[in-house]
N, C-alpha and C positions, 0 to 999 in steps of 0.2 A: 819095380818101384816099391819102396817101403815108406809108408806115411803114418806118423804118430799124431794123433789129435789131442790137443791140450786146451784147457780153459785157462784164461789169463785174467787176473783181477785188476792189474794196474794199467797196462797199456791198452788203449782202445783199438777196435778194429780187428782184422784177421791178417796174419802175416806168417812168414816162414823163417825158421832157423835152418840154414843150409851148411853143409861142410865146405871147408876151404880146400879146393882141389887144384890139380894141374890146369894149365891154361885151357886146353880144349874141353876137358871135363867141366871146368867152371863155366864155360860158355853154355854147355848143355843145361846146367842147373839154373843159370840166369834166364835162359830162353824159356824153360819150363815155368818158372815162377811168374815171368812176364806174361806168358800165355794164360796162366790161371787168372791173373788180374784182368786180362782182356775178356774173360768169360764171367767175371763176378764183380759187381760194384762194391762189395764189402771187403775184398781182398786187396791189401795195400802193398804193392811191390816196394814202395819207398821205405817201408818199415822192415823189409826182409834183411837178414844178416848173412853175409857170406865170409865173415872174417875168420882168420886163423885163431885169433884170441878167443872166439866163441866156441872153440873146440877144446879148450883147456882151462878156461877161467873157473874159479871156484865160486860157489854160491855163498849165501850168508851163513850156511851151516858148515862151510869149509869143504864141501864135496866138489870135486872136479868134474867138469863135463866130459872128461876123457872116459868116464864111466857111464855116460848117458847112452841110450840105445842108438841114437843117431851116430855118435862118434864110434862107439864100440863095434857096431855092425860094419861100419865102413872099414875100420882097421882089420876086421876079420875077413871081409868079403871083397873089398874094393868096389862095391856097388856104388854107382854114381848117384842114382836117384833115391837118396835117403833123406827124409825131411821130418822136422817137427813143425806142425802147424799150431800156432797159438791164436786163440780167438777169445776176445773179451766176453765176459758173461752177459753184458748188457747192450753195448752199442758200438758203432763205428763213429769216429770223430769226423770223417769226411769220406763219402763214397766216391768212387771213380766212374768216369763215363764208360759205358759199354755200347759198342755198335750192334746193329741188328745182325742176326744170323739168317742168311737167305739162301735160296737155291738158284738165285739169279733172276727169278721172276716174282717170287713172293717171300714175305717174311715168315720164317719158321719159328724164330725166337726173338722177341723184341729186345731192343737195347735199353739203356738206362742212363738217365741224366745225373749229373753231379748234385749231391745233396749234402748238407752238413748235419752232424749229430743225428744219425739215423739209428733208431732203436731196433735191436735185433728181435726177430720173431722166429718161430719154428721154421717158417719158410726161408728166412734168411740163412739159417744154419744149413738147410737143405741145399740152397743155392751154392754155398761154399763147397759142400761135399761134391756136388755135381761138377763144379768148375775144376776141382782137383782131378777128376776123371777125364773130363773133356780136354783139359790142358795136356794130358798125356796122349790122347788121340791126336791132338794138334802137333805135338813134338814128333810123333811117328808118321805124321802126314797121312793119317787114316781117317780124318774127319772131312767128309765131302762138303760140309756146310760150315767150314771154319770162319770165325769172325776175323781171322788174320787178313783175309782178302779185302775186307772193308776197313781195315785199320790203316794207320800211317805207314806200316811196314810192308803191307801188300803180299809179301811172300817170305818163306823161311830164310832165304839167303840174305835178304835185307835185314831181317831180325838177327841173324847170326852175326852180320857185320856190326850191327848196333851193340850186341852183347860184347863183342870183342873191344869196341871203343869204350864201353862202360867199364870194363876191366882196366884198360889202359888209363882212363881218367881217374879211377880209384887208386891206382898205383902212384900216379903223379901227385894226387891229393895227399896221400900218406907221406910221400917224400917231402912235400912242401911243409906239411905240419911238423915233420921232424926237424927241418931246417929252421923253421920259425921258432921252435922251442929252444934253440941254441942261443947263448948270449951273444950279442953283437961283437963283443970283444973277442969271442972265440971264433966267430965266423962272419966274415964280410959277405959271404955268399948268402947267408940267411937275410941279411939286411937288404941286399939287392933283390932278393926274391920277394920281399914284402912290398916292393914297389911295383912288381909285375906279378900279381897273384896268378897261380895256375888255375884253369877252369875247374870248378867243383862239380862232381857228379851229383845227380839227384840222390836223396837219401835212399840207401838200399834197405828192402824188407823181404820142409815139410817132413820122424817116425818114433815108437817108444817102448822099450822094455824098461826104460828108465825115466825118461822125461826131459824139457828145455826151459830156460828162463824162469817164468813164474812157477815151473814145476817140472822141469826136464829131468830132475834128479830122482830116479827110481833105481831099483837094484837090478843089475845084470849078473846073472849067475852062470 
């Protein structure tokens, strides 16, 4: 795994820029970021990006993300787990609920209830870093006290099925938006599609020799 940590001045909370990969590899990256969110109230899965566009888009200075560490390393190594983590300097707009981590008899790490506009502290940043590591233990199924067991998913297979459905919903949403953008005169299909909208996925939201978003652009030599 390769994780690049960045500070973000504009968007609140903590989230990941991920590479756009093949179906099975994309499922792995979605599962990882979802597991990170299950272990940290400040990490917002909904703000994570898995788009192909975010691998080549140019920033305000005209530099392409093709040269970012996240993308360049993937092009060179085909490593699946390469992420840029963006975290706001100040706060999270909305924290996510986290379940207790238990050994079956007692709570080893308490959960967290949803709060709005939570200001970050040194401990908050520490929890984000810890969750990035615990999430990888969960992905490898090396965590005997995983919060996954007490979540809505219960086990890795259910989470994997959900990640697959998430991808399918994202593809359908993209196709629907493309049809909706067409003129009704050019496509009667688009008009029909607007009467029966396709289900929208929840908004999607980890490395750096170069940097992402608010600062993913650094030099790769």
